[in-house]
N, CA, C, O and the ligand as a Tripos MOL2 file, in Angstrom:
@<TRIPOS>MOLECULE
protein
  261   259    66     0     0
PROTEIN
NO_CHARGES

@<TRIPOS>ATOM
      1 N           7.0380   -3.0200   -5.5250 N.3       1 VAL1
      2 CA          5.8790   -3.7450   -4.9700 C.3       1 VAL1
      3 C           4.6740   -2.8180   -4.8460 C.2       1 VAL1
      4 O           4.4940   -1.9340   -5.6830 O.2       1 VAL1
      5 N           3.8960   -2.9890   -3.8820 N.am      2 SER2
      6 CA          2.7140   -2.2160   -3.5050 C.3       2 SER2
      7 C           1.4600   -3.0530   -3.6310 C.2       2 SER2
      8 O           0.7710   -3.2670   -2.6340 O.2       2 SER2
      9 N           1.1350   -3.5410   -4.8390 N.am      3 ILE3
     10 CA          0.0070   -4.4620   -4.9150 C.3       3 ILE3
     11 C           0.5230   -5.7970   -5.4230 C.2       3 ILE3
     12 O           1.0470   -5.8970   -6.5330 O.2       3 ILE3
     13 N           0.3680   -6.8130   -4.5970 N.am      4 GLU4
     14 CA          0.8620   -8.1390   -4.9440 C.3       4 GLU4
     15 C          -0.2140   -8.9480   -5.6370 C.2       4 GLU4
     16 O          -1.3800   -8.9250   -5.2420 O.2       4 GLU4
     17 N           0.1870   -9.6610   -6.6680 N.am      5 ARG5
     18 CA         -0.7630  -10.5150   -7.3500 C.3       5 ARG5
     19 C          -0.5130  -11.9530   -6.9070 C.2       5 ARG5
     20 O           0.6160  -12.4410   -6.9580 O.2       5 ARG5
     21 N          -1.5660  -12.6190   -6.4760 N.am      6 PHE6
     22 CA         -1.4110  -13.9730   -5.9660 C.3       6 PHE6
     23 C          -2.6480  -14.7910   -6.2980 C.2       6 PHE6
     24 O          -3.7370  -14.5020   -5.8010 O.2       6 PHE6
     25 N          -2.4920  -15.7900   -7.1190 N.am      7 HIS7
     26 CA         -3.6140  -16.6280   -7.5390 C.3       7 HIS7
     27 C          -4.8170  -15.8150   -8.0330 C.2       7 HIS7
     28 O          -5.9650  -16.1300   -7.7190 O.2       7 HIS7
     29 N          -4.5360  -14.7780   -8.8030 N.am      8 GLY8
     30 CA         -5.6350  -13.9990   -9.3690 C.3       8 GLY8
     31 C          -6.2100  -12.9560   -8.4400 C.2       8 GLY8
     32 O          -7.1270  -12.2290   -8.8230 O.2       8 GLY8
     33 N          -5.6930  -12.8650   -7.2280 N.am      9 PHE9
     34 CA         -6.1440  -11.8280   -6.3070 C.3       9 PHE9
     35 C          -5.0560  -10.7720   -6.1480 C.2       9 PHE9
     36 O          -3.8670  -11.0500   -6.3030 O.2       9 PHE9
     37 N          -5.4880   -9.5620   -5.8370 N.am     10 PHE10
     38 CA         -4.5610   -8.4440   -5.7430 C.3      10 PHE10
     39 C          -4.5800   -7.9060   -4.3230 C.2      10 PHE10
     40 O          -5.6160   -7.4500   -3.8390 O.2      10 PHE10
     41 N          -3.4480   -7.9580   -3.6670 N.am     11 THR11
     42 CA         -3.3630   -7.5710   -2.2610 C.3      11 THR11
     43 C          -2.4750   -6.3440   -2.0610 C.2      11 THR11
     44 O          -1.2840   -6.3880   -2.3690 O.2      11 THR11
     45 N          -3.0420   -5.2510   -1.5480 N.am     12 PRO12
     46 CA         -2.2090   -4.0870   -1.2250 C.3      12 PRO12
     47 C          -1.2900   -4.4100   -0.0370 C.2      12 PRO12
     48 O          -1.7410   -4.9400    0.9780 O.2      12 PRO12
     49 N          -0.0080   -4.0860   -0.1740 N.am     13 VAL13
     50 CA          0.9640   -4.3430    0.8890 C.3      13 VAL13
     51 C           1.7220   -3.0510    1.1880 C.2      13 VAL13
     52 O           2.2030   -2.3830    0.2720 O.2      13 VAL13
     53 N           1.8290   -2.7020    2.4690 N.am     14 CYS14
     54 CA          2.5940   -1.5200    2.8630 C.3      14 CYS14
     55 C           4.0830   -1.7940    2.6310 C.2      14 CYS14
     56 O           4.6020   -2.8300    3.0470 O.2      14 CYS14
     57 N           4.7560   -0.8680    1.9700 N.am     15 ASP15
     58 CA          6.1600   -1.0750    1.6650 C.3      15 ASP15
     59 C           7.0680   -0.8120    2.8680 C.2      15 ASP15
     60 O           8.2740   -1.0500    2.7950 O.2      15 ASP15
     61 N           6.5060   -0.3310    3.9550 N.am     16 TYR16
     62 CA          7.3180   -0.0180    5.1340 C.3      16 TYR16
     63 C           7.2010   -1.0850    6.2160 C.2      16 TYR16
     64 O           8.2150   -1.5510    6.7360 O.2      16 TYR16
     65 N           5.9580   -1.4820    6.5650 N.am     17 CYS17
     66 CA          5.8080   -2.4450    7.6520 C.3      17 CYS17
     67 C           5.2170   -3.7660    7.1480 C.2      17 CYS17
     68 O           5.0230   -4.7000    7.9260 O.2      17 CYS17
     69 N           4.9290   -3.8390    5.8310 N.am     18 GLU18
     70 CA          4.3900   -5.0520    5.2160 C.3      18 GLU18
     71 C           3.0080   -5.4300    5.7110 C.2      18 GLU18
     72 O           2.6100   -6.5920    5.6250 O.2      18 GLU18
     73 N           2.2630   -4.4430    6.2360 N.am     19 ALA19
     74 CA          0.8520   -4.6670    6.5610 C.3      19 ALA19
     75 C           0.1080   -4.9600    5.2610 C.2      19 ALA19
     76 O           0.4760   -4.4550    4.2010 O.2      19 ALA19
     77 N          -0.9230   -5.7640    5.3460 N.am     20 ARG20
     78 CA         -1.7150   -6.1090    4.1720 C.3      20 ARG20
     79 C          -3.1650   -5.7530    4.3630 C.2      20 ARG20
     80 O          -3.6790   -5.7310    5.4820 O.2      20 ARG20
     81 N          -3.8250   -5.4710    3.2420 N.am     21 LEU21
     82 CA         -5.2610   -5.2330    3.2440 C.3      21 LEU21
     83 C          -5.9320   -6.4390    2.6060 C.2      21 LEU21
     84 O          -5.2690   -7.2630    1.9750 O.2      21 LEU21
     85 N          -7.2740   -6.5470    2.7740 N.am     22 PRO22
     86 CA         -7.9880   -7.6450    2.1130 C.3      22 PRO22
     87 C          -7.7720   -7.5620    0.6130 C.2      22 PRO22
     88 O          -7.7230   -6.4700    0.0470 O.2      22 PRO22
     89 N          -7.6450   -8.7040   -0.0260 N.am     23 ALA23
     90 CA         -7.3690   -8.7570   -1.4620 C.3      23 ALA23
     91 C          -8.5880   -8.3520   -2.2850 C.2      23 ALA23
     92 O          -9.7310   -8.5660   -1.8810 O.2      23 ALA23
     93 N          -8.3170   -7.7620   -3.4500 N.am     24 GLY24
     94 CA         -9.3670   -7.4760   -4.4100 C.3      24 GLY24
     95 C          -9.2980   -8.4720   -5.5510 C.2      24 GLY24
     96 O          -8.2760   -9.1300   -5.7450 O.2      24 GLY24
     97 N         -10.3770   -8.5850   -6.3040 N.am     25 GLU25
     98 CA        -10.3910   -9.5360   -7.4250 C.3      25 GLU25
     99 C          -9.8220   -8.9350   -8.6960 C.2      25 GLU25
    100 O          -9.6240   -9.6350   -9.6900 O.2      25 GLU25
    101 N          -9.5590   -7.6300   -8.6620 N.am     26 SER26
    102 CA         -8.9040   -6.9990   -9.8010 C.3      26 SER26
    103 C          -7.9510   -5.9410   -9.2660 C.2      26 SER26
    104 O          -8.0290   -5.5380   -8.1050 O.2      26 SER26
    105 N          -7.0590   -5.5050  -10.1300 N.am     27 PHE27
    106 CA         -6.1210   -4.4650   -9.7080 C.3      27 PHE27
    107 C          -6.8770   -3.2140   -9.2630 C.2      27 PHE27
    108 O          -6.5550   -2.6150   -8.2370 O.2      27 PHE27
    109 N          -7.8940   -2.8240  -10.0530 N.am     28 MET28
    110 CA         -8.6560   -1.6240   -9.7220 C.3      28 MET28
    111 C          -9.3700   -1.7530   -8.3810 C.2      28 MET28
    112 O          -9.4520   -0.7910   -7.6180 O.2      28 MET28
    113 N          -9.8830   -2.9380   -8.1040 N.am     29 GLU29
    114 CA        -10.5480   -3.1540   -6.8210 C.3      29 GLU29
    115 C          -9.5370   -3.0060   -5.6770 C.2      29 GLU29
    116 O          -9.8480   -2.4270   -4.6360 O.2      29 GLU29
    117 N          -8.3530   -3.5220   -5.8770 N.am     30 ALA30
    118 CA         -7.3110   -3.4010   -4.8430 C.3      30 ALA30
    119 C          -6.9360   -1.9370   -4.6240 C.2      30 ALA30
    120 O          -6.6980   -1.5140   -3.4920 O.2      30 ALA30
    121 N          -6.8860   -1.1680   -5.7080 N.am     31 VAL31
    122 CA         -6.5830    0.2620   -5.6090 C.3      31 VAL31
    123 C          -7.6610    0.9570   -4.7880 C.2      31 VAL31
    124 O          -7.3700    1.8180   -3.9570 O.2      31 VAL31
    125 N          -8.9060    0.5720   -5.0320 N.am     32 ASP32
    126 CA        -10.0400    1.1340   -4.3120 C.3      32 ASP32
    127 C          -9.9960    0.7970   -2.8250 C.2      32 ASP32
    128 O         -10.1990    1.6670   -1.9780 O.2      32 ASP32
    129 N          -9.7320   -0.4600   -2.5160 N.am     33 ILE33
    130 CA         -9.6160   -0.9220   -1.1250 C.3      33 ILE33
    131 C          -8.5270   -0.1170   -0.4120 C.2      33 ILE33
    132 O          -8.6920    0.3070    0.7310 O.2      33 ILE33
    133 N          -7.4290    0.0760   -1.1060 N.am     34 ARG34
    134 CA         -6.2990    0.8030   -0.5480 C.3      34 ARG34
    135 C          -6.6710    2.2530   -0.2490 C.2      34 ARG34
    136 O          -6.3290    2.7940    0.8030 O.2      34 ARG34
    137 N          -7.3850    2.8770   -1.2060 N.am     35 LYS35
    138 CA         -7.7870    4.2760   -1.0380 C.3      35 LYS35
    139 C          -8.7350    4.4220    0.1520 C.2      35 LYS35
    140 O          -8.5960    5.3340    0.9660 O.2      35 LYS35
    141 N          -9.6980    3.5050    0.2360 N.am     36 GLN36
    142 CA        -10.6900    3.5790    1.3160 C.3      36 GLN36
    143 C         -10.0510    3.3790    2.6830 C.2      36 GLN36
    144 O         -10.5650    3.8750    3.6850 O.2      36 GLN36
    145 N          -8.9370    2.6600    2.7310 N.am     37 ALA37
    146 CA         -8.2690    2.3950    3.9990 C.3      37 ALA37
    147 C          -7.3580    3.5560    4.3960 C.2      37 ALA37
    148 O          -6.7330    3.5230    5.4560 O.2      37 ALA37
    149 N          -7.2840    4.5890    3.5370 N.am     38 GLY38
    150 CA         -6.4740    5.7610    3.8680 C.3      38 GLY38
    151 C          -4.9960    5.5960    3.5730 C.2      38 GLY38
    152 O          -4.1680    6.3480    4.0860 O.2      38 GLY38
    153 N          -4.6620    4.6070    2.7420 N.am     39 TRP39
    154 CA         -3.2660    4.4120    2.3760 C.3      39 TRP39
    155 C          -2.8610    5.4410    1.3420 C.2      39 TRP39
    156 O          -3.7010    5.9990    0.6360 O.2      39 TRP39
    157 N          -1.5570    5.6850    1.2620 N.am     40 LYS40
    158 CA         -1.0320    6.5990    0.2580 C.3      40 LYS40
    159 C          -0.1170    5.8590   -0.7010 C.2      40 LYS40
    160 O           0.6000    4.9330   -0.3220 O.2      40 LYS40
    161 N          -0.1640    6.2920   -1.9490 N.am     41 SER41
    162 CA          0.7140    5.7660   -2.9900 C.3      41 SER41
    163 C           1.6050    6.8910   -3.4670 C.2      41 SER41
    164 O           1.1270    7.9950   -3.7280 O.2      41 SER41
    165 N           2.8630    6.6330   -3.5810 N.am     42 ARG42
    166 CA          3.7340    7.6760   -4.1100 C.3      42 ARG42
    167 C           4.9510    7.0280   -4.7460 C.2      42 ARG42
    168 O           5.2010    5.8360   -4.5720 O.2      42 ARG42
    169 N           5.6980    7.8270   -5.4810 N.am     43 LYS43
    170 CA          6.9270    7.2910   -6.0760 C.3      43 LYS43
    171 C           8.0800    7.5220   -5.1210 C.2      43 LYS43
    172 O           8.2050    8.5960   -4.5330 O.2      43 LYS43
    173 N           8.9170    6.5190   -4.9690 N.am     44 ASP44
    174 CA         10.0940    6.7050   -4.1190 C.3      44 ASP44
    175 C          11.1910    7.3660   -4.9550 C.2      44 ASP44
    176 O          10.9740    7.7150   -6.1160 O.2      44 ASP44
    177 N          12.3610    7.5320   -4.3570 N.am     45 LYS45
    178 CA         13.4150    8.2710   -5.0470 C.3      45 LYS45
    179 C          13.9540    7.5340   -6.2740 C.2      45 LYS45
    180 O          14.6490    8.1330   -7.0940 O.2      45 LYS45
    181 N          13.6480    6.2620   -6.4070 N.am     46 HIS46
    182 CA         14.0770    5.5240   -7.5930 C.3      46 HIS46
    183 C          13.0030    5.5180   -8.6760 C.2      46 HIS46
    184 O          13.2000    4.9340   -9.7420 O.2      46 HIS46
    185 N          11.8610    6.1690   -8.4070 N.am     47 GLY47
    186 CA         10.7900    6.2000   -9.3950 C.3      47 GLY47
    187 C           9.8670    4.9920   -9.3150 C.2      47 GLY47
    188 O           9.0140    4.8060  -10.1830 O.2      47 GLY47
    189 N          10.0310    4.1660   -8.2790 N.am     48 ASP48
    190 CA          9.1290    3.0160   -8.0930 C.3      48 ASP48
    191 C           7.9630    3.4180   -7.2000 C.2      48 ASP48
    192 O           8.1120    4.2330   -6.2890 O.2      48 ASP48
    193 N           6.8000    2.8340   -7.4730 N.am     49 TRP49
    194 CA          5.6420    3.1050   -6.6220 C.3      49 TRP49
    195 C           5.8050    2.4400   -5.2730 C.2      49 TRP49
    196 O           6.2630    1.3010   -5.1870 O.2      49 TRP49
    197 N           5.4380    3.1330   -4.2410 N.am     50 GLU50
    198 CA          5.4200    2.5200   -2.9250 C.3      50 GLU50
    199 C           4.1180    2.9080   -2.2450 C.2      50 GLU50
    200 O           3.5630    3.9780   -2.4940 O.2      50 GLU50
    201 N           3.6460    2.0270   -1.3910 N.am     51 ASP51
    202 CA          2.4130    2.2530   -0.6490 C.3      51 ASP51
    203 C           2.7280    2.3970    0.8150 C.2      51 ASP51
    204 O           3.6580    1.7790    1.3330 O.2      51 ASP51
    205 N           1.9390    3.2240    1.4830 N.am     52 MET52
    206 CA          2.1770    3.4970    2.8940 C.3      52 MET52
    207 C           0.8540    3.4340    3.6500 C.2      52 MET52
    208 O          -0.1000    4.1290    3.3000 O.2      52 MET52
    209 N           0.8000    2.6050    4.6820 N.am     53 CYS53
    210 CA         -0.4060    2.5030    5.4800 C.3      53 CYS53
    211 C          -0.4880    3.7190    6.4170 C.2      53 CYS53
    212 O           0.5130    4.4080    6.6140 O.2      53 CYS53
    213 N          -1.6520    3.9860    6.9870 N.am     54 PRO54
    214 CA         -1.8080    5.1620    7.8590 C.3      54 PRO54
    215 C          -0.8320    5.1750    9.0370 C.2      54 PRO54
    216 O          -0.3600    6.2380    9.4410 O.2      54 PRO54
    217 N          -0.5320    4.0070    9.5830 N.am     55 GLU55
    218 CA          0.3930    3.9670   10.7220 C.3      55 GLU55
    219 C           1.7880    4.4290   10.3260 C.2      55 GLU55
    220 O           2.4520    5.1350   11.0840 O.2      55 GLU55
    221 N           2.2210    4.0370    9.1600 N.am     56 CYS56
    222 CA          3.5530    4.4480    8.6990 C.3      56 CYS56
    223 C           3.5650    5.9220    8.2890 C.2      56 CYS56
    224 O           4.5770    6.6070    8.4360 O.2      56 CYS56
    225 N           2.4160    6.4080    7.7670 N.am     57 GLN57
    226 CA          2.3110    7.8480    7.4620 C.3      57 GLN57
    227 C           2.4730    8.6490    8.7390 C.2      57 GLN57
    228 O           3.1730    9.6600    8.7710 O.2      57 GLN57
    229 N           1.8110    8.1800    9.7960 N.am     58 GLU58
    230 CA          1.8700    8.8220   11.1010 C.3      58 GLU58
    231 C           3.3020    8.7860   11.6440 C.2      58 GLU58
    232 O           3.8140    9.7890   12.1400 O.2      58 GLU58
    233 N           3.9310    7.6290   11.5440 N.am     59 ALA59
    234 CA          5.2970    7.4710   12.0310 C.3      59 ALA59
    235 C           6.2520    8.4010   11.2920 C.2      59 ALA59
    236 O           7.1830    8.9550   11.8760 O.2      59 ALA59
    237 N           5.9960    8.5610    9.9790 N.am     60 GLU60
    238 CA          6.8730    9.4470    9.2060 C.3      60 GLU60
    239 C           6.6840   10.8990    9.6640 C.2      60 GLU60
    240 O           7.6460   11.6570    9.7870 O.2      60 GLU60
    241 N           5.4160   11.2670    9.9130 N.am     61 ARG61
    242 CA          5.1430   12.6270   10.4000 C.3      61 ARG61
    243 C           5.8370   12.8750   11.7380 C.2      61 ARG61
    244 O           6.3410   13.9660   12.0030 O.2      61 ARG61
    245 N           5.8500   11.8410   12.5690 N.am     62 ASN62
    246 CA          6.4570   11.9820   13.8970 C.3      62 ASN62
    247 C           7.9740   11.7940   13.8680 C.2      62 ASN62
    248 O           8.6540   11.9580   14.8800 O.2      62 ASN62
    249 N           8.4820   11.4500   12.6950 N.am     63 GLY63
    250 CA          9.9200   11.2420   12.5740 C.3      63 GLY63
    251 C          10.4100    9.9540   13.2100 C.2      63 GLY63
    252 O          11.5960    9.8250   13.5110 O.2      63 GLY63
    253 N           9.4930    8.9770   13.4230 N.am     64 THR64
    254 CA          9.9090    7.7230   14.0700 C.3      64 THR64
    255 C           9.9740    6.5630   13.0930 C.2      64 THR64
    256 O          10.1880    5.4200   13.4970 O.2      64 THR64
    257 N           9.7870    6.8520   11.7940 N.am     65 LEU65
    258 CA          9.7940    5.7670   10.8140 C.3      65 LEU65
    259 C          11.2080    5.2400   10.6290 C.2      65 LEU65
    260 O          11.4260    4.3190    9.8420 O.2      65 LEU65
    261 ZN          2.8950    0.4140    7.1560 Zn       66 ZN66
@<TRIPOS>BOND
     1     1     2 1
     2     2     3 1
     3     3     4 2
     4     3     5 am
     5     5     6 1
     6     6     7 1
     7     7     8 2
     8     7     9 am
     9     9    10 1
    10    10    11 1
    11    11    12 2
    12    11    13 am
    13    13    14 1
    14    14    15 1
    15    15    16 2
    16    15    17 am
    17    17    18 1
    18    18    19 1
    19    19    20 2
    20    19    21 am
    21    21    22 1
    22    22    23 1
    23    23    24 2
    24    23    25 am
    25    25    26 1
    26    26    27 1
    27    27    28 2
    28    27    29 am
    29    29    30 1
    30    30    31 1
    31    31    32 2
    32    31    33 am
    33    33    34 1
    34    34    35 1
    35    35    36 2
    36    35    37 am
    37    37    38 1
    38    38    39 1
    39    39    40 2
    40    39    41 am
    41    41    42 1
    42    42    43 1
    43    43    44 2
    44    43    45 am
    45    45    46 1
    46    46    47 1
    47    47    48 2
    48    47    49 am
    49    49    50 1
    50    50    51 1
    51    51    52 2
    52    51    53 am
    53    53    54 1
    54    54    55 1
    55    55    56 2
    56    55    57 am
    57    57    58 1
    58    58    59 1
    59    59    60 2
    60    59    61 am
    61    61    62 1
    62    62    63 1
    63    63    64 2
    64    63    65 am
    65    65    66 1
    66    66    67 1
    67    67    68 2
    68    67    69 am
    69    69    70 1
    70    70    71 1
    71    71    72 2
    72    71    73 am
    73    73    74 1
    74    74    75 1
    75    75    76 2
    76    75    77 am
    77    77    78 1
    78    78    79 1
    79    79    80 2
    80    79    81 am
    81    81    82 1
    82    82    83 1
    83    83    84 2
    84    83    85 am
    85    85    86 1
    86    86    87 1
    87    87    88 2
    88    87    89 am
    89    89    90 1
    90    90    91 1
    91    91    92 2
    92    91    93 am
    93    93    94 1
    94    94    95 1
    95    95    96 2
    96    95    97 am
    97    97    98 1
    98    98    99 1
    99    99   100 2
   100    99   101 am
   101   101   102 1
   102   102   103 1
   103   103   104 2
   104   103   105 am
   105   105   106 1
   106   106   107 1
   107   107   108 2
   108   107   109 am
   109   109   110 1
   110   110   111 1
   111   111   112 2
   112   111   113 am
   113   113   114 1
   114   114   115 1
   115   115   116 2
   116   115   117 am
   117   117   118 1
   118   118   119 1
   119   119   120 2
   120   119   121 am
   121   121   122 1
   122   122   123 1
   123   123   124 2
   124   123   125 am
   125   125   126 1
   126   126   127 1
   127   127   128 2
   128   127   129 am
   129   129   130 1
   130   130   131 1
   131   131   132 2
   132   131   133 am
   133   133   134 1
   134   134   135 1
   135   135   136 2
   136   135   137 am
   137   137   138 1
   138   138   139 1
   139   139   140 2
   140   139   141 am
   141   141   142 1
   142   142   143 1
   143   143   144 2
   144   143   145 am
   145   145   146 1
   146   146   147 1
   147   147   148 2
   148   147   149 am
   149   149   150 1
   150   150   151 1
   151   151   152 2
   152   151   153 am
   153   153   154 1
   154   154   155 1
   155   155   156 2
   156   155   157 am
   157   157   158 1
   158   158   159 1
   159   159   160 2
   160   159   161 am
   161   161   162 1
   162   162   163 1
   163   163   164 2
   164   163   165 am
   165   165   166 1
   166   166   167 1
   167   167   168 2
   168   167   169 am
   169   169   170 1
   170   170   171 1
   171   171   172 2
   172   171   173 am
   173   173   174 1
   174   174   175 1
   175   175   176 2
   176   175   177 am
   177   177   178 1
   178   178   179 1
   179   179   180 2
   180   179   181 am
   181   181   182 1
   182   182   183 1
   183   183   184 2
   184   183   185 am
   185   185   186 1
   186   186   187 1
   187   187   188 2
   188   187   189 am
   189   189   190 1
   190   190   191 1
   191   191   192 2
   192   191   193 am
   193   193   194 1
   194   194   195 1
   195   195   196 2
   196   195   197 am
   197   197   198 1
   198   198   199 1
   199   199   200 2
   200   199   201 am
   201   201   202 1
   202   202   203 1
   203   203   204 2
   204   203   205 am
   205   205   206 1
   206   206   207 1
   207   207   208 2
   208   207   209 am
   209   209   210 1
   210   210   211 1
   211   211   212 2
   212   211   213 am
   213   213   214 1
   214   214   215 1
   215   215   216 2
   216   215   217 am
   217   217   218 1
   218   218   219 1
   219   219   220 2
   220   219   221 am
   221   221   222 1
   222   222   223 1
   223   223   224 2
   224   223   225 am
   225   225   226 1
   226   226   227 1
   227   227   228 2
   228   227   229 am
   229   229   230 1
   230   230   231 1
   231   231   232 2
   232   231   233 am
   233   233   234 1
   234   234   235 1
   235   235   236 2
   236   235   237 am
   237   237   238 1
   238   238   239 1
   239   239   240 2
   240   239   241 am
   241   241   242 1
   242   242   243 1
   243   243   244 2
   244   243   245 am
   245   245   246 1
   246   246   247 1
   247   247   248 2
   248   247   249 am
   249   249   250 1
   250   250   251 1
   251   251   252 2
   252   251   253 am
   253   253   254 1
   254   254   255 1
   255   255   256 2
   256   255   257 am
   257   257   258 1
   258   258   259 1
   259   259   260 2
@<TRIPOS>SUBSTRUCTURE
     1 VAL1         2 RESIDUE 1 A VAL
     2 SER2         6 RESIDUE 1 A SER
     3 ILE3        10 RESIDUE 1 A ILE
     4 GLU4        14 RESIDUE 1 A GLU
     5 ARG5        18 RESIDUE 1 A ARG
     6 PHE6        22 RESIDUE 1 A PHE
     7 HIS7        26 RESIDUE 1 A HIS
     8 GLY8        30 RESIDUE 1 A GLY
     9 PHE9        34 RESIDUE 1 A PHE
    10 PHE10       38 RESIDUE 1 A PHE
    11 THR11       42 RESIDUE 1 A THR
    12 PRO12       46 RESIDUE 1 A PRO
    13 VAL13       50 RESIDUE 1 A VAL
    14 CYS14       54 RESIDUE 1 A CYS
    15 ASP15       58 RESIDUE 1 A ASP
    16 TYR16       62 RESIDUE 1 A TYR
    17 CYS17       66 RESIDUE 1 A CYS
    18 GLU18       70 RESIDUE 1 A GLU
    19 ALA19       74 RESIDUE 1 A ALA
    20 ARG20       78 RESIDUE 1 A ARG
    21 LEU21       82 RESIDUE 1 A LEU
    22 PRO22       86 RESIDUE 1 A PRO
    23 ALA23       90 RESIDUE 1 A ALA
    24 GLY24       94 RESIDUE 1 A GLY
    25 GLU25       98 RESIDUE 1 A GLU
    26 SER26      102 RESIDUE 1 A SER
    27 PHE27      106 RESIDUE 1 A PHE
    28 MET28      110 RESIDUE 1 A MET
    29 GLU29      114 RESIDUE 1 A GLU
    30 ALA30      118 RESIDUE 1 A ALA
    31 VAL31      122 RESIDUE 1 A VAL
    32 ASP32      126 RESIDUE 1 A ASP
    33 ILE33      130 RESIDUE 1 A ILE
    34 ARG34      134 RESIDUE 1 A ARG
    35 LYS35      138 RESIDUE 1 A LYS
    36 GLN36      142 RESIDUE 1 A GLN
    37 ALA37      146 RESIDUE 1 A ALA
    38 GLY38      150 RESIDUE 1 A GLY
    39 TRP39      154 RESIDUE 1 A TRP
    40 LYS40      158 RESIDUE 1 A LYS
    41 SER41      162 RESIDUE 1 A SER
    42 ARG42      166 RESIDUE 1 A ARG
    43 LYS43      170 RESIDUE 1 A LYS
    44 ASP44      174 RESIDUE 1 A ASP
    45 LYS45      178 RESIDUE 1 A LYS
    46 HIS46      182 RESIDUE 1 A HIS
    47 GLY47      186 RESIDUE 1 A GLY
    48 ASP48      190 RESIDUE 1 A ASP
    49 TRP49      194 RESIDUE 1 A TRP
    50 GLU50      198 RESIDUE 1 A GLU
    51 ASP51      202 RESIDUE 1 A ASP
    52 MET52      206 RESIDUE 1 A MET
    53 CYS53      210 RESIDUE 1 A CYS
    54 PRO54      214 RESIDUE 1 A PRO
    55 GLU55      218 RESIDUE 1 A GLU
    56 CYS56      222 RESIDUE 1 A CYS
    57 GLN57      226 RESIDUE 1 A GLN
    58 GLU58      230 RESIDUE 1 A GLU
    59 ALA59      234 RESIDUE 1 A ALA
    60 GLU60      238 RESIDUE 1 A GLU
    61 ARG61      242 RESIDUE 1 A ARG
    62 ASN62      246 RESIDUE 1 A ASN
    63 GLY63      250 RESIDUE 1 A GLY
    64 THR64      254 RESIDUE 1 A THR
    65 LEU65      258 RESIDUE 1 A LEU
    66 ZN66       261 GROUP 0 **** ****
C-alpha cells in the first residue's frame, strides 16, 4: 500500500496507523503532499514500500510502536 488510488485521486495512507492525508490528483502530487507532511517512505523487510506518518516515526523512536 502507501498511496491508494480511488476514483482518480491518490491518497497517502500510513501503513501503521492508517492515517490519511488529503488526496492528490496525480501520483506525483500525492508524493509531494506526503513529503510536505513529513512522512517517510521506506521498504519493509519484504521489499514493499511502506509509508509512516510523523506520529508513528516518533512512536518507533520511543519504542512504543
Ligand atoms: Zn501513522
